[in-house]
C-alpha positions as CSV (number, residue, x, y, z in Angstrom):
1,X,0.1,-0.1,0.0
2,X,1.1,3.6,-0.8
3,X,0.3,6.8,0.4
4,X,0.7,9.9,-2.0
5,X,-0.2,13.0,-0.3
6,X,-1.8,15.1,2.3
7,X,-3.6,18.1,1.7
8,X,-4.9,20.5,4.7
9,X,-7.8,23.0,4.1
10,X,-8.9,25.8,6.4
11,X,-12.6,27.1,6.6
12,X,-11.9,29.4,4.0
13,X,-11.6,26.7,1.4
14,X,-7.9,27.5,0.9
15,X,-5.1,25.0,0.7
16,X,-3.1,25.7,3.7
17,X,-0.4,22.7,3.7
18,X,0.5,20.0,1.3
19,X,3.3,17.2,1.6
20,X,3.6,14.4,-0.9
21,X,5.7,11.2,-0.8
22,X,5.0,8.9,-3.7
23,X,3.8,11.2,-6.5
24,X,3.5,9.7,-10.1
25,X,2.9,12.7,-12.1
26,X,4.6,16.0,-12.1
27,X,3.0,18.9,-9.9
28,X,4.4,22.5,-10.9
29,X,4.5,25.1,-8.4
30,X,1.8,28.1,-8.9
31,X,2.5,31.3,-10.5
32,X,3.7,34.4,-8.8
33,X,0.3,35.9,-8.5
34,X,-1.4,32.5,-6.9
35,X,2.1,32.1,-4.5
36,X,1.1,31.7,-1.0
37,X,4.0,31.2,1.2
38,X,4.0,28.4,3.8
39,X,1.7,25.8,2.1
40,X,4.1,23.9,0.3
41,X,7.8,23.3,-0.5
42,X,7.7,22.9,-4.3
43,X,10.7,24.7,-6.2
44,X,9.7,28.1,-7.6
45,X,8.2,28.0,-11.1
46,X,10.7,29.1,-14.0
47,X,9.8,31.4,-16.8
48,X,9.2,28.7,-19.1
49,X,6.9,27.0,-16.8
50,X,4.8,30.2,-16.4
51,X,4.6,30.7,-20.2
52,X,1.2,30.5,-21.7
53,X,1.0,26.8,-23.4
54,X,0.4,26.4,-27.0
55,X,-2.3,24.0,-27.9
56,X,0.3,22.2,-30.1
57,X,2.4,19.5,-28.4
58,X,4.9,17.2,-29.9
59,X,3.3,13.8,-29.6
60,X,6.7,12.1,-30.1
61,X,8.4,13.9,-27.3
62,X,5.5,14.8,-25.1
63,X,7.0,18.2,-24.4
64,X,4.8,21.2,-24.6
65,X,6.1,24.1,-26.6
66,X,5.3,27.5,-25.0
67,X,5.7,31.2,-26.2
68,X,7.3,33.5,-23.5
69,X,6.1,37.0,-24.0
70,X,5.8,36.7,-27.7
71,X,9.0,35.5,-28.5
72,X,10.5,32.2,-30.1
73,X,8.8,28.9,-28.9
74,X,10.4,27.5,-25.8
75,X,10.6,23.8,-25.5
76,X,10.4,21.9,-22.2
77,X,7.6,23.5,-20.4
78,X,6.6,21.2,-17.6
79,X,3.2,19.3,-18.1
80,X,0.9,18.9,-15.1
81,X,-1.3,21.2,-13.1
82,X,0.0,24.0,-11.2
83,X,-0.4,23.3,-7.3
84,X,-3.1,26.0,-6.9
85,X,-5.3,24.3,-9.6
86,X,-5.0,20.9,-8.4
87,X,-5.8,21.8,-4.7
88,X,-8.8,23.5,-6.0
89,X,-10.0,20.3,-7.8
90,X,-9.3,18.3,-4.6
91,X,-11.6,20.9,-2.8
92,X,-14.2,20.9,-5.1
93,X,-14.4,17.0,-5.5
94,X,-14.8,17.0,-1.7
95,X,-17.1,19.7,-1.6
96,X,-19.3,18.2,-4.5
97,X,-19.4,14.7,-2.9
98,X,-20.1,15.8,0.5
99,X,-23.2,17.8,-0.6
100,X,-24.2,14.9,-2.8
101,X,-24.0,12.5,0.0
102,X,-25.9,14.9,2.5
103,X,-28.8,15.3,-0.2
104,X,-29.2,11.5,-0.8
105,X,-28.8,9.9,2.6
106,X,-29.6,12.6,5.0
107,X,-27.9,14.2,8.0
108,X,-27.0,10.8,9.6
109,X,-24.4,9.9,7.1
110,X,-21.0,11.7,6.5
111,X,-18.6,11.7,3.6
112,X,-15.4,9.9,4.7
113,X,-13.9,8.6,1.7
114,X,-14.1,7.7,-2.1
115,X,-12.3,5.3,-4.3
116,X,-11.3,5.5,-8.0
117,X,-9.1,3.1,-9.9
118,X,-5.9,5.3,-9.3
119,X,-6.3,6.2,-6.0
120,X,-8.6,6.5,-2.7
121,X,-9.1,9.8,-1.1
122,X,-9.6,9.7,3.0
123,X,-11.2,12.7,4.6
124,X,-11.4,14.2,8.1
125,X,-13.3,17.3,9.0
126,X,-12.3,19.0,12.4
127,X,-15.2,21.1,14.6
128,X,-13.0,24.2,13.5
129,X,-13.7,23.7,9.8
130,X,-10.3,22.4,8.8
131,X,-10.4,19.5,6.3
132,X,-7.4,16.9,6.4
133,X,-7.3,14.9,3.0
134,X,-4.9,12.1,2.3
135,X,-4.7,10.3,-1.0
136,X,-3.5,6.8,-0.9
137,X,-3.2,3.4,-2.8
138,X,-6.9,2.2,-4.1
139,X,-6.6,-0.8,-2.0
140,X,-5.8,1.1,1.5
141,X,-8.3,0.3,4.1
142,X,-9.9,3.6,5.8
143,X,-7.1,5.9,6.9
144,X,-9.4,8.2,8.5
145,X,-7.5,7.6,12.0
146,X,-4.3,8.7,10.7
147,X,-5.8,12.0,9.9
148,X,-7.5,12.4,13.2
149,X,-3.7,11.4,14.8
150,X,-1.8,14.1,12.6
151,X,-4.6,16.4,14.1
152,X,-4.5,15.7,17.6
153,X,-0.7,15.1,17.4
154,X,1.4,17.3,15.2
155,X,-1.2,19.6,14.1
156,X,-2.2,20.9,17.6
157,X,1.4,21.0,19.0
158,X,3.3,22.4,16.4
159,X,0.7,24.6,14.6
160,X,-2.1,25.5,17.1
161,X,0.3,26.1,20.0
162,X,2.5,27.9,17.8
163,X,2.3,31.7,18.4
164,X,4.0,32.4,15.3
165,X,1.5,30.5,13.0
166,X,-1.7,32.6,12.0
167,X,-4.2,30.0,11.7
168,X,-6.5,32.5,10.0
169,X,-4.6,34.0,7.6
170,X,-5.7,34.2,4.2
171,X,-2.5,34.9,2.9
172,X,-0.1,32.2,4.3
173,X,-0.1,28.7,5.2
174,X,0.6,26.8,8.1
175,X,3.9,25.0,7.1
176,X,6.8,25.0,9.5
177,X,9.9,22.8,10.0
178,X,8.7,21.1,13.1
179,X,5.2,20.2,11.9
180,X,6.4,18.8,8.5
181,X,9.1,16.8,10.2
182,X,6.5,15.4,12.5
183,X,4.0,14.5,9.9
184,X,6.8,12.9,7.8
185,X,8.0,10.8,10.6
186,X,4.2,9.7,11.5
187,X,3.4,8.9,7.9
188,X,6.7,6.9,7.4
189,X,6.3,5.0,10.6
190,X,3.0,3.4,9.3
191,X,2.9,-0.2,8.5
192,X,1.1,0.6,4.9
193,X,3.9,3.2,3.9
194,X,5.8,1.7,1.1
195,X,9.1,3.5,0.8
């Protein structure tokens, strides 16, 4: 079994933390206009990555040709979604499925996970509106307890009790070295984590 990535969303629907372990597809850093500090540790986007992508791709190499400021095409612009777009898609899936479950089954049922052929999404929501999302191998059993352990352990210890972290900031994330190290140690210590 494999654990792919962890997202934490705040009550404003913004991704405030991201960490990945076994990512199979490339992820691009967000553009400078969408850059939010202290959310992820992705390398900054380059000029070629920020270029407008052409609708033409070279099918033999899979490389996208892009134009930077109307100049000659730049080859090698990375494929894949920018981080901010991927985070919006993940949150949109959670919101849509949660609303659908509430409408179809009533208030007694809660949306906690769903599975596709590629991954399984696990969801844990706190009373304060934070949503912990873990993407794993589709064959994994429920990992909701892991998300709860991250919430009551490293999250409370290194984020909630940290006076330097603004939990309700609309401009910054909650990432710090101690929290990232504690989450990484916790996830790597699980029996279902494959290095």
